[in-house]
mmCIF file of the N, C-alpha and C atoms, coordinates in Angstrom:
data_MODEL
# 
_entry.id   MODEL 
# 
loop_
_atom_site.group_PDB 
_atom_site.id 
_atom_site.type_symbol 
_atom_site.label_atom_id 
_atom_site.label_alt_id 
_atom_site.label_comp_id 
_atom_site.label_asym_id 
_atom_site.label_entity_id 
_atom_site.label_seq_id 
_atom_site.pdbx_PDB_ins_code 
_atom_site.Cartn_x 
_atom_site.Cartn_y 
_atom_site.Cartn_z 
_atom_site.occupancy 
_atom_site.B_iso_or_equiv 
_atom_site.pdbx_formal_charge 
_atom_site.auth_seq_id 
_atom_site.auth_comp_id 
_atom_site.auth_asym_id 
_atom_site.auth_atom_id 
_atom_site.pdbx_PDB_model_num 
ATOM 1   N N  . GLY A 1 1  ? -6.160  -2.486  -6.092  1.00 0.00 ? 1  GLY A N  1 
ATOM 2   C CA . GLY A 1 1  ? -6.090  -0.973  -6.308  1.00 0.00 ? 1  GLY A CA 1 
ATOM 3   C C  . GLY A 1 1  ? -5.836  -1.033  -8.014  1.00 0.00 ? 1  GLY A C  1 
ATOM 4   N N  . LEU A 1 2  ? -4.705  -1.947  -8.260  1.00 0.00 ? 2  LEU A N  1 
ATOM 5   C CA . LEU A 1 2  ? -4.675  -2.328  -9.710  1.00 0.00 ? 2  LEU A CA 1 
ATOM 6   C C  . LEU A 1 2  ? -5.647  -2.609  -10.749 1.00 0.00 ? 2  LEU A C  1 
ATOM 7   N N  . THR A 1 3  ? -6.976  -3.114  -10.085 1.00 0.00 ? 3  THR A N  1 
ATOM 8   C CA . THR A 1 3  ? -7.951  -3.310  -10.864 1.00 0.00 ? 3  THR A CA 1 
ATOM 9   C C  . THR A 1 3  ? -8.999  -2.255  -11.197 1.00 0.00 ? 3  THR A C  1 
ATOM 10  N N  . THR A 1 4  ? -9.274  -1.731  -10.576 1.00 0.00 ? 4  THR A N  1 
ATOM 11  C CA . THR A 1 4  ? -10.044 -0.411  -9.845  1.00 0.00 ? 4  THR A CA 1 
ATOM 12  C C  . THR A 1 4  ? -9.919  0.652   -10.602 1.00 0.00 ? 4  THR A C  1 
ATOM 13  N N  . ASN A 1 5  ? -10.887 1.721   -11.264 1.00 0.00 ? 5  ASN A N  1 
ATOM 14  C CA . ASN A 1 5  ? -10.580 3.028   -11.548 1.00 0.00 ? 5  ASN A CA 1 
ATOM 15  C C  . ASN A 1 5  ? -11.429 3.861   -10.464 1.00 0.00 ? 5  ASN A C  1 
ATOM 16  N N  . ASP A 1 6  ? -12.058 3.173   -9.777  1.00 0.00 ? 6  ASP A N  1 
ATOM 17  C CA . ASP A 1 6  ? -12.800 3.965   -8.676  1.00 0.00 ? 6  ASP A CA 1 
ATOM 18  C C  . ASP A 1 6  ? -12.023 4.650   -7.612  1.00 0.00 ? 6  ASP A C  1 
ATOM 19  N N  . ASP A 1 7  ? -12.126 5.807   -7.160  1.00 0.00 ? 7  ASP A N  1 
ATOM 20  C CA . ASP A 1 7  ? -11.144 6.839   -6.783  1.00 0.00 ? 7  ASP A CA 1 
ATOM 21  C C  . ASP A 1 7  ? -11.337 6.265   -5.434  1.00 0.00 ? 7  ASP A C  1 
ATOM 22  N N  . ASP A 1 8  ? -12.883 6.131   -4.561  1.00 0.00 ? 8  ASP A N  1 
ATOM 23  C CA . ASP A 1 8  ? -12.639 5.719   -3.188  1.00 0.00 ? 8  ASP A CA 1 
ATOM 24  C C  . ASP A 1 8  ? -12.487 4.392   -3.071  1.00 0.00 ? 8  ASP A C  1 
ATOM 25  N N  . GLU A 1 9  ? -12.058 3.261   -4.078  1.00 0.00 ? 9  GLU A N  1 
ATOM 26  C CA . GLU A 1 9  ? -11.718 2.019   -3.660  1.00 0.00 ? 9  GLU A CA 1 
ATOM 27  C C  . GLU A 1 9  ? -10.655 2.422   -3.742  1.00 0.00 ? 9  GLU A C  1 
ATOM 28  N N  . ILE A 1 10 ? -9.401  2.861   -4.415  1.00 0.00 ? 10 ILE A N  1 
ATOM 29  C CA . ILE A 1 10 ? -8.322  2.862   -4.631  1.00 0.00 ? 10 ILE A CA 1 
ATOM 30  C C  . ILE A 1 10 ? -8.097  4.140   -3.024  1.00 0.00 ? 10 ILE A C  1 
ATOM 31  N N  . ARG A 1 11 ? -8.776  4.434   -2.901  1.00 0.00 ? 11 ARG A N  1 
ATOM 32  C CA . ARG A 1 11 ? -7.995  5.362   -1.369  1.00 0.00 ? 11 ARG A CA 1 
ATOM 33  C C  . ARG A 1 11 ? -7.918  4.382   0.032   1.00 0.00 ? 11 ARG A C  1 
ATOM 34  N N  . LEU A 1 12 ? -9.218  3.533   -0.273  1.00 0.00 ? 12 LEU A N  1 
ATOM 35  C CA . LEU A 1 12 ? -9.064  2.710   0.667   1.00 0.00 ? 12 LEU A CA 1 
ATOM 36  C C  . LEU A 1 12 ? -8.132  1.512   0.590   1.00 0.00 ? 12 LEU A C  1 
ATOM 37  N N  . CYS A 1 13 ? -8.180  0.866   -0.673  1.00 0.00 ? 13 CYS A N  1 
ATOM 38  C CA . CYS A 1 13 ? -6.597  0.307   -0.918  1.00 0.00 ? 13 CYS A CA 1 
ATOM 39  C C  . CYS A 1 13 ? -5.335  0.597   -0.286  1.00 0.00 ? 13 CYS A C  1 
ATOM 40  N N  . LEU A 1 14 ? -5.069  2.144   -0.743  1.00 0.00 ? 14 LEU A N  1 
ATOM 41  C CA . LEU A 1 14 ? -4.011  2.731   -0.049  1.00 0.00 ? 14 LEU A CA 1 
ATOM 42  C C  . LEU A 1 14 ? -3.940  3.073   1.441   1.00 0.00 ? 14 LEU A C  1 
ATOM 43  N N  . ASN A 1 15 ? -4.986  3.306   2.054   1.00 0.00 ? 15 ASN A N  1 
ATOM 44  C CA . ASN A 1 15 ? -5.435  3.155   3.344   1.00 0.00 ? 15 ASN A CA 1 
ATOM 45  C C  . ASN A 1 15 ? -4.601  1.551   4.022   1.00 0.00 ? 15 ASN A C  1 
ATOM 46  N N  . MET A 1 16 ? -5.230  1.297   3.346   1.00 0.00 ? 16 MET A N  1 
ATOM 47  C CA . MET A 1 16 ? -5.250  -0.259  4.185   1.00 0.00 ? 16 MET A CA 1 
ATOM 48  C C  . MET A 1 16 ? -3.430  -0.633  4.259   1.00 0.00 ? 16 MET A C  1 
ATOM 49  N N  . LEU A 1 17 ? -2.857  -0.579  2.880   1.00 0.00 ? 17 LEU A N  1 
ATOM 50  C CA . LEU A 1 17 ? -1.576  -0.599  2.476   1.00 0.00 ? 17 LEU A CA 1 
ATOM 51  C C  . LEU A 1 17 ? -0.634  -0.318  3.483   1.00 0.00 ? 17 LEU A C  1 
ATOM 52  N N  . GLN A 1 18 ? -1.103  1.211   3.991   1.00 0.00 ? 18 GLN A N  1 
ATOM 53  C CA . GLN A 1 18 ? -0.066  2.289   4.407   1.00 0.00 ? 18 GLN A CA 1 
ATOM 54  C C  . GLN A 1 18 ? -0.137  1.525   5.905   1.00 0.00 ? 18 GLN A C  1 
ATOM 55  N N  . LYS A 1 19 ? -1.295  1.456   6.530   1.00 0.00 ? 19 LYS A N  1 
ATOM 56  C CA . LYS A 1 19 ? -1.600  0.627   7.622   1.00 0.00 ? 19 LYS A CA 1 
ATOM 57  C C  . LYS A 1 19 ? -0.692  -0.662  8.155   1.00 0.00 ? 19 LYS A C  1 
ATOM 58  N N  . SER A 1 20 ? -0.922  -1.220  7.270   1.00 0.00 ? 20 SER A N  1 
ATOM 59  C CA . SER A 1 20 ? -0.324  -2.693  7.227   1.00 0.00 ? 20 SER A CA 1 
ATOM 60  C C  . SER A 1 20 ? 0.847   -2.959  7.255   1.00 0.00 ? 20 SER A C  1 
ATOM 61  N N  . HIS A 1 21 ? 1.981   -1.821  7.035   1.00 0.00 ? 21 HIS A N  1 
ATOM 62  C CA . HIS A 1 21 ? 3.375   -2.096  6.665   1.00 0.00 ? 21 HIS A CA 1 
ATOM 63  C C  . HIS A 1 21 ? 4.030   -2.049  7.687   1.00 0.00 ? 21 HIS A C  1 
ATOM 64  N N  . ASP A 1 22 ? 3.713   -1.711  8.977   1.00 0.00 ? 22 ASP A N  1 
ATOM 65  C CA . ASP A 1 22 ? 4.269   -1.782  10.624  1.00 0.00 ? 22 ASP A CA 1 
ATOM 66  C C  . ASP A 1 22 ? 5.744   -1.218  10.348  1.00 0.00 ? 22 ASP A C  1 
ATOM 67  N N  . ASP A 1 23 ? 5.453   0.116   9.701   1.00 0.00 ? 23 ASP A N  1 
ATOM 68  C CA . ASP A 1 23 ? 6.711   1.139   9.854   1.00 0.00 ? 23 ASP A CA 1 
ATOM 69  C C  . ASP A 1 23 ? 7.689   0.222   9.393   1.00 0.00 ? 23 ASP A C  1 
ATOM 70  N N  . THR A 1 24 ? 7.887   -0.718  8.225   1.00 0.00 ? 24 THR A N  1 
ATOM 71  C CA . THR A 1 24 ? 9.017   -1.018  7.644   1.00 0.00 ? 24 THR A CA 1 
ATOM 72  C C  . THR A 1 24 ? 8.748   -0.417  6.318   1.00 0.00 ? 24 THR A C  1 
ATOM 73  N N  . GLY A 1 25 ? 7.917   0.160   6.041   1.00 0.00 ? 25 GLY A N  1 
ATOM 74  C CA . GLY A 1 25 ? 7.945   0.526   4.516   1.00 0.00 ? 25 GLY A CA 1 
ATOM 75  C C  . GLY A 1 25 ? 7.763   -0.317  3.414   1.00 0.00 ? 25 GLY A C  1 
ATOM 76  N N  . PHE A 1 26 ? 7.762   -1.814  4.129   1.00 0.00 ? 26 PHE A N  1 
ATOM 77  C CA . PHE A 1 26 ? 7.833   -2.863  3.067   1.00 0.00 ? 26 PHE A CA 1 
ATOM 78  C C  . PHE A 1 26 ? 6.271   -3.547  2.936   1.00 0.00 ? 26 PHE A C  1 
ATOM 79  N N  . MET A 1 27 ? 5.922   -4.365  2.186   1.00 0.00 ? 27 MET A N  1 
ATOM 80  C CA . MET A 1 27 ? 4.503   -5.105  2.092   1.00 0.00 ? 27 MET A CA 1 
ATOM 81  C C  . MET A 1 27 ? 5.182   -6.453  2.636   1.00 0.00 ? 27 MET A C  1 
ATOM 82  N N  . HIS A 1 28 ? 4.027   -7.289  3.181   1.00 0.00 ? 28 HIS A N  1 
ATOM 83  C CA . HIS A 1 28 ? 4.643   -8.577  3.932   1.00 0.00 ? 28 HIS A CA 1 
ATOM 84  C C  . HIS A 1 28 ? 3.509   -9.754  3.158   1.00 0.00 ? 28 HIS A C  1 
ATOM 85  N N  . GLU A 1 29 ? 4.094   -10.538 3.456   1.00 0.00 ? 29 GLU A N  1 
ATOM 86  C CA . GLU A 1 29 ? 3.105   -12.198 2.567   1.00 0.00 ? 29 GLU A CA 1 
ATOM 87  C C  . GLU A 1 29 ? 1.736   -12.128 3.379   1.00 0.00 ? 29 GLU A C  1 
ATOM 88  N N  . SER A 1 30 ? 1.863   -12.212 4.868   1.00 0.00 ? 30 SER A N  1 
ATOM 89  C CA . SER A 1 30 ? -0.106  -11.984 5.491   1.00 0.00 ? 30 SER A CA 1 
ATOM 90  C C  . SER A 1 30 ? 0.606   -11.054 6.336   1.00 0.00 ? 30 SER A C  1 
ATOM 91  N N  . ILE A 1 31 ? -0.850  -10.748 6.812   1.00 0.00 ? 31 ILE A N  1 
ATOM 92  C CA . ILE A 1 31 ? -1.079  -9.763  8.000   1.00 0.00 ? 31 ILE A CA 1 
ATOM 93  C C  . ILE A 1 31 ? -1.913  -10.348 9.105   1.00 0.00 ? 31 ILE A C  1 
ATOM 94  N N  . ASP A 1 32 ? -2.198  -10.219 10.384  1.00 0.00 ? 32 ASP A N  1 
ATOM 95  C CA . ASP A 1 32 ? -2.691  -10.936 11.073  1.00 0.00 ? 32 ASP A CA 1 
ATOM 96  C C  . ASP A 1 32 ? -3.933  -9.714  10.975  1.00 0.00 ? 32 ASP A C  1 
ATOM 97  N N  . ILE A 1 33 ? -5.489  -9.823  10.496  1.00 0.00 ? 33 ILE A N  1 
ATOM 98  C CA . ILE A 1 33 ? -6.385  -8.903  10.323  1.00 0.00 ? 33 ILE A CA 1 
ATOM 99  C C  . ILE A 1 33 ? -6.675  -7.979  11.826  1.00 0.00 ? 33 ILE A C  1 
ATOM 100 N N  . ASN A 1 34 ? -6.414  -8.623  12.943  1.00 0.00 ? 34 ASN A N  1 
ATOM 101 C CA . ASN A 1 34 ? -6.737  -8.161  14.052  1.00 0.00 ? 34 ASN A CA 1 
ATOM 102 C C  . ASN A 1 34 ? -5.382  -7.386  14.707  1.00 0.00 ? 34 ASN A C  1 
ATOM 103 N N  . ASP A 1 35 ? -4.347  -7.355  14.289  1.00 0.00 ? 35 ASP A N  1 
ATOM 104 C CA . ASP A 1 35 ? -3.217  -6.451  14.722  1.00 0.00 ? 35 ASP A CA 1 
ATOM 105 C C  . ASP A 1 35 ? -1.934  -6.797  13.339  1.00 0.00 ? 35 ASP A C  1 
ATOM 106 N N  . PRO A 1 36 ? -2.304  -5.577  12.503  1.00 0.00 ? 36 PRO A N  1 
ATOM 107 C CA . PRO A 1 36 ? -1.041  -5.405  11.721  1.00 0.00 ? 36 PRO A CA 1 
ATOM 108 C C  . PRO A 1 36 ? -0.008  -5.463  12.023  1.00 0.00 ? 36 PRO A C  1 
ATOM 109 N N  . MET A 1 37 ? 0.405   -5.439  12.864  1.00 0.00 ? 37 MET A N  1 
ATOM 110 C CA . MET A 1 37 ? 1.858   -5.502  13.686  1.00 0.00 ? 37 MET A CA 1 
ATOM 111 C C  . MET A 1 37 ? 2.061   -6.852  13.485  1.00 0.00 ? 37 MET A C  1 
ATOM 112 N N  . LYS A 1 38 ? 1.639   -7.806  13.514  1.00 0.00 ? 38 LYS A N  1 
ATOM 113 C CA . LYS A 1 38 ? 1.695   -9.446  13.372  1.00 0.00 ? 38 LYS A CA 1 
ATOM 114 C C  . LYS A 1 38 ? 1.744   -9.476  11.958  1.00 0.00 ? 38 LYS A C  1 
ATOM 115 N N  . PHE A 1 39 ? 2.954   -9.997  11.342  1.00 0.00 ? 39 PHE A N  1 
ATOM 116 C CA . PHE A 1 39 ? 2.960   -10.495 9.963   1.00 0.00 ? 39 PHE A CA 1 
ATOM 117 C C  . PHE A 1 39 ? 3.913   -11.320 9.519   1.00 0.00 ? 39 PHE A C  1 
ATOM 118 N N  . THR A 1 40 ? 3.687   -12.245 8.419   1.00 0.00 ? 40 THR A N  1 
ATOM 119 C CA . THR A 1 40 ? 4.921   -12.963 7.962   1.00 0.00 ? 40 THR A CA 1 
ATOM 120 C C  . THR A 1 40 ? 5.519   -12.786 6.775   1.00 0.00 ? 40 THR A C  1 
ATOM 121 N N  . ARG A 1 41 ? 7.110   -13.114 6.971   1.00 0.00 ? 41 ARG A N  1 
ATOM 122 C CA . ARG A 1 41 ? 8.020   -12.397 5.774   1.00 0.00 ? 41 ARG A CA 1 
ATOM 123 C C  . ARG A 1 41 ? 8.118   -10.871 5.689   1.00 0.00 ? 41 ARG A C  1 
ATOM 124 N N  . SER A 1 42 ? 9.009   -10.456 6.249   1.00 0.00 ? 42 SER A N  1 
ATOM 125 C CA . SER A 1 42 ? 9.169   -9.009  6.667   1.00 0.00 ? 42 SER A CA 1 
ATOM 126 C C  . SER A 1 42 ? 9.617   -8.272  5.356   1.00 0.00 ? 42 SER A C  1 
ATOM 127 N N  . TRP A 1 43 ? 10.026  -9.214  4.496   1.00 0.00 ? 43 TRP A N  1 
ATOM 128 C CA . TRP A 1 43 ? 10.582  -8.915  3.237   1.00 0.00 ? 43 TRP A CA 1 
ATOM 129 C C  . TRP A 1 43 ? 9.852   -9.577  2.005   1.00 0.00 ? 43 TRP A C  1 
ATOM 130 N N  . PHE A 1 44 ? 8.989   -9.333  1.069   1.00 0.00 ? 44 PHE A N  1 
ATOM 131 C CA . PHE A 1 44 ? 7.924   -10.430 0.327   1.00 0.00 ? 44 PHE A CA 1 
ATOM 132 C C  . PHE A 1 44 ? 8.610   -9.448  -1.093  1.00 0.00 ? 44 PHE A C  1 
ATOM 133 N N  . ALA A 1 45 ? 9.253   -9.648  -1.626  1.00 0.00 ? 45 ALA A N  1 
ATOM 134 C CA . ALA A 1 45 ? 9.348   -9.371  -3.100  1.00 0.00 ? 45 ALA A CA 1 
ATOM 135 C C  . ALA A 1 45 ? 8.609   -9.192  -4.193  1.00 0.00 ? 45 ALA A C  1 
ATOM 136 N N  . TRP A 1 46 ? 7.475   -9.843  -4.182  1.00 0.00 ? 46 TRP A N  1 
ATOM 137 C CA . TRP A 1 46 ? 6.888   -10.194 -5.026  1.00 0.00 ? 46 TRP A CA 1 
ATOM 138 C C  . TRP A 1 46 ? 5.619   -9.094  -4.932  1.00 0.00 ? 46 TRP A C  1 
ATOM 139 N N  . ALA A 1 47 ? 5.217   -9.265  -3.319  1.00 0.00 ? 47 ALA A N  1 
ATOM 140 C CA . ALA A 1 47 ? 4.187   -8.252  -3.166  1.00 0.00 ? 47 ALA A CA 1 
ATOM 141 C C  . ALA A 1 47 ? 4.899   -6.336  -3.280  1.00 0.00 ? 47 ALA A C  1 
ATOM 142 N N  . ASN A 1 48 ? 6.029   -6.857  -2.871  1.00 0.00 ? 48 ASN A N  1 
ATOM 143 C CA . ASN A 1 48 ? 6.599   -5.284  -2.854  1.00 0.00 ? 48 ASN A CA 1 
ATOM 144 C C  . ASN A 1 48 ? 6.996   -4.618  -4.265  1.00 0.00 ? 48 ASN A C  1 
ATOM 145 N N  . SER A 1 49 ? 6.929   -5.348  -5.621  1.00 0.00 ? 49 SER A N  1 
ATOM 146 C CA . SER A 1 49 ? 7.452   -5.387  -6.740  1.00 0.00 ? 49 SER A CA 1 
ATOM 147 C C  . SER A 1 49 ? 5.856   -4.891  -7.323  1.00 0.00 ? 49 SER A C  1 
ATOM 148 N N  . LEU A 1 50 ? 4.450   -5.330  -6.690  1.00 0.00 ? 50 LEU A N  1 
ATOM 149 C CA . LEU A 1 50 ? 3.386   -5.242  -7.593  1.00 0.00 ? 50 LEU A CA 1 
ATOM 150 C C  . LEU A 1 50 ? 2.745   -3.861  -6.797  1.00 0.00 ? 50 LEU A C  1 
ATOM 151 N N  . PHE A 1 51 ? 3.553   -3.744  -5.337  1.00 0.00 ? 51 PHE A N  1 
ATOM 152 C CA . PHE A 1 51 ? 3.260   -2.303  -4.465  1.00 0.00 ? 51 PHE A CA 1 
ATOM 153 C C  . PHE A 1 51 ? 3.962   -1.072  -5.445  1.00 0.00 ? 51 PHE A C  1 
ATOM 154 N N  . GLY A 1 52 ? 4.803   -1.278  -5.984  1.00 0.00 ? 52 GLY A N  1 
ATOM 155 C CA . GLY A 1 52 ? 5.507   -0.628  -6.542  1.00 0.00 ? 52 GLY A CA 1 
ATOM 156 C C  . GLY A 1 52 ? 4.901   -0.322  -7.999  1.00 0.00 ? 52 GLY A C  1 
ATOM 157 N N  . GLU A 1 53 ? 4.431   -1.291  -8.799  1.00 0.00 ? 53 GLU A N  1 
ATOM 158 C CA . GLU A 1 53 ? 3.447   -0.997  -9.639  1.00 0.00 ? 53 GLU A CA 1 
ATOM 159 C C  . GLU A 1 53 ? 2.351   -0.234  -9.489  1.00 0.00 ? 53 GLU A C  1 
ATOM 160 N N  . PHE A 1 54 ? 1.669   -0.453  -8.576  1.00 0.00 ? 54 PHE A N  1 
ATOM 161 C CA . PHE A 1 54 ? 0.443   0.200   -8.240  1.00 0.00 ? 54 PHE A CA 1 
ATOM 162 C C  . PHE A 1 54 ? 0.675   1.311   -7.733  1.00 0.00 ? 54 PHE A C  1 
ATOM 163 N N  . ILE A 1 55 ? 1.964   2.038   -7.346  1.00 0.00 ? 55 ILE A N  1 
ATOM 164 C CA . ILE A 1 55 ? 2.299   3.377   -7.170  1.00 0.00 ? 55 ILE A CA 1 
ATOM 165 C C  . ILE A 1 55 ? 2.346   3.927   -8.548  1.00 0.00 ? 55 ILE A C  1 
ATOM 166 N N  . TRP A 1 56 ? 3.276   3.892   -9.021  1.00 0.00 ? 56 TRP A N  1 
ATOM 167 C CA . TRP A 1 56 ? 3.952   4.037   -10.099 1.00 0.00 ? 56 TRP A CA 1 
ATOM 168 C C  . TRP A 1 56 ? 2.499   4.113   -11.061 1.00 0.00 ? 56 TRP A C  1 
ATOM 169 N N  . LYS A 1 57 ? 1.609   3.229   -11.344 1.00 0.00 ? 57 LYS A N  1 
ATOM 170 C CA . LYS A 1 57 ? 0.370   3.642   -12.521 1.00 0.00 ? 57 LYS A CA 1 
ATOM 171 C C  . LYS A 1 57 ? -0.449  5.006   -12.066 1.00 0.00 ? 57 LYS A C  1 
ATOM 172 N N  . LEU A 1 58 ? -0.599  4.737   -10.378 1.00 0.00 ? 58 LEU A N  1 
ATOM 173 C CA . LEU A 1 58 ? -1.368  5.946   -9.774  1.00 0.00 ? 58 LEU A CA 1 
ATOM 174 C C  . LEU A 1 58 ? -0.619  7.153   -10.093 1.00 0.00 ? 58 LEU A C  1 
ATOM 175 N N  . TYR A 1 59 ? 0.821   7.328   -9.890  1.00 0.00 ? 59 TYR A N  1 
ATOM 176 C CA . TYR A 1 59 ? 1.507   8.325   -10.386 1.00 0.00 ? 59 TYR A CA 1 
ATOM 177 C C  . TYR A 1 59 ? 1.529   8.611   -12.312 1.00 0.00 ? 59 TYR A C  1 
ATOM 178 N N  . ARG A 1 60 ? 1.270   8.008   -12.719 1.00 0.00 ? 60 ARG A N  1 
ATOM 179 C CA . ARG A 1 60 ? 1.080   8.251   -14.293 1.00 0.00 ? 60 ARG A CA 1 
ATOM 180 C C  . ARG A 1 60 ? -0.784  8.501   -14.451 1.00 0.00 ? 60 ARG A C  1 
ATOM 181 N N  . GLU A 1 61 ? -1.385  7.881   -13.991 1.00 0.00 ? 61 GLU A N  1 
ATOM 182 C CA . GLU A 1 61 ? -2.650  8.108   -14.193 1.00 0.00 ? 61 GLU A CA 1 
ATOM 183 C C  . GLU A 1 61 ? -3.829  8.974   -13.266 1.00 0.00 ? 61 GLU A C  1 
ATOM 184 N N  . LYS A 1 62 ? -3.328  8.826   -11.938 1.00 0.00 ? 62 LYS A N  1 
ATOM 185 C CA . LYS A 1 62 ? -4.221  9.644   -10.926 1.00 0.00 ? 62 LYS A CA 1 
ATOM 186 C C  . LYS A 1 62 ? -3.335  9.966   -10.045 1.00 0.00 ? 62 LYS A C  1 
ATOM 187 N N  . LYS A 1 63 ? -2.425  10.356  -10.284 1.00 0.00 ? 63 LYS A N  1 
ATOM 188 C CA . LYS A 1 63 ? -1.487  11.704  -9.760  1.00 0.00 ? 63 LYS A CA 1 
ATOM 189 C C  . LYS A 1 63 ? -1.929  12.405  -7.649  1.00 0.00 ? 63 LYS A C  1 
ATOM 190 N N  . TYR A 1 64 ? -3.077  12.675  -8.517  1.00 0.00 ? 64 TYR A N  1 
ATOM 191 C CA . TYR A 1 64 ? -4.219  13.186  -7.274  1.00 0.00 ? 64 TYR A CA 1 
ATOM 192 C C  . TYR A 1 64 ? -4.369  12.402  -6.245  1.00 0.00 ? 64 TYR A C  1 
ATOM 193 N N  . LEU A 1 65 ? -4.520  11.152  -6.354  1.00 0.00 ? 65 LEU A N  1 
ATOM 194 C CA . LEU A 1 65 ? -4.778  10.350  -5.234  1.00 0.00 ? 65 LEU A CA 1 
ATOM 195 C C  . LEU A 1 65 ? -3.414  10.215  -4.235  1.00 0.00 ? 65 LEU A C  1 
ATOM 196 N N  . LEU A 1 66 ? -2.514  10.486  -4.972  1.00 0.00 ? 66 LEU A N  1 
ATOM 197 C CA . LEU A 1 66 ? -0.992  10.028  -4.616  1.00 0.00 ? 66 LEU A CA 1 
ATOM 198 C C  . LEU A 1 66 ? -0.783  11.528  -3.192  1.00 0.00 ? 66 LEU A C  1 
ATOM 199 N N  . ASP A 1 67 ? -0.785  12.865  -4.073  1.00 0.00 ? 67 ASP A N  1 
ATOM 200 C CA . ASP A 1 67 ? -1.111  13.840  -3.235  1.00 0.00 ? 67 ASP A CA 1 
ATOM 201 C C  . ASP A 1 67 ? -1.794  14.111  -2.054  1.00 0.00 ? 67 ASP A C  1 
ATOM 202 N N  . GLU A 1 68 ? -3.144  13.177  -1.971  1.00 0.00 ? 68 GLU A N  1 
ATOM 203 C CA . GLU A 1 68 ? -3.933  13.343  -0.657  1.00 0.00 ? 68 GLU A CA 1 
ATOM 204 C C  . GLU A 1 68 ? -3.259  12.555  0.305   1.00 0.00 ? 68 GLU A C  1 
ATOM 205 N N  . ILE A 1 69 ? -2.386  11.573  0.004   1.00 0.00 ? 69 ILE A N  1 
ATOM 206 C CA . ILE A 1 69 ? -1.769  10.850  1.029   1.00 0.00 ? 69 ILE A CA 1 
ATOM 207 C C  . ILE A 1 69 ? -1.057  11.425  2.118   1.00 0.00 ? 69 ILE A C  1 
ATOM 208 N N  . HIS A 1 70 ? -0.834  11.369  3.603   1.00 0.00 ? 70 HIS A N  1 
ATOM 209 C CA . HIS A 1 70 ? -0.203  11.928  4.576   1.00 0.00 ? 70 HIS A CA 1 
ATOM 210 C C  . HIS A 1 70 ? 0.809   10.965  4.704   1.00 0.00 ? 70 HIS A C  1 
ATOM 211 N N  . ILE A 1 71 ? 2.098   11.215  4.543   1.00 0.00 ? 71 ILE A N  1 
ATOM 212 C CA . ILE A 1 71 ? 3.333   10.319  4.941   1.00 0.00 ? 71 ILE A CA 1 
ATOM 213 C C  . ILE A 1 71 ? 4.112   11.070  6.026   1.00 0.00 ? 71 ILE A C  1 
ATOM 214 N N  . GLU A 1 72 ? 3.885   10.266  7.323   1.00 0.00 ? 72 GLU A N  1 
ATOM 215 C CA . GLU A 1 72 ? 4.963   10.894  8.164   1.00 0.00 ? 72 GLU A CA 1 
ATOM 216 C C  . GLU A 1 72 ? 6.178   10.553  7.875   1.00 0.00 ? 72 GLU A C  1 
ATOM 217 N N  . ARG A 1 73 ? 7.078   11.747  8.581   1.00 0.00 ? 73 ARG A N  1 
ATOM 218 C CA . ARG A 1 73 ? 8.562   11.347  8.084   1.00 0.00 ? 73 ARG A CA 1 
ATOM 219 C C  . ARG A 1 73 ? 9.219   11.120  9.331   1.00 0.00 ? 73 ARG A C  1 
ATOM 220 N N  . VAL A 1 74 ? 9.850   10.412  9.547   1.00 0.00 ? 74 VAL A N  1 
ATOM 221 C CA . VAL A 1 74 ? 10.755  10.034  10.999  1.00 0.00 ? 74 VAL A CA 1 
ATOM 222 C C  . VAL A 1 74 ? 12.303  10.548  10.734  1.00 0.00 ? 74 VAL A C  1 
# 
């Protein structure tokens, strides 16, 4: 998502990231492609920092993509 300007590719990345955090709200080191609930390192600062940079970039440059995301509140 950080290296593309293509809105559809960014949407795809956002969707994939949203589905793979297993309700932790954090990014992981790796996930099982067949079962996103299986992952390594429940907290991975480097990945979380890059995710934050990605969201910040979208907020500044393509906020409308963030507005499209449906976030379930618990």
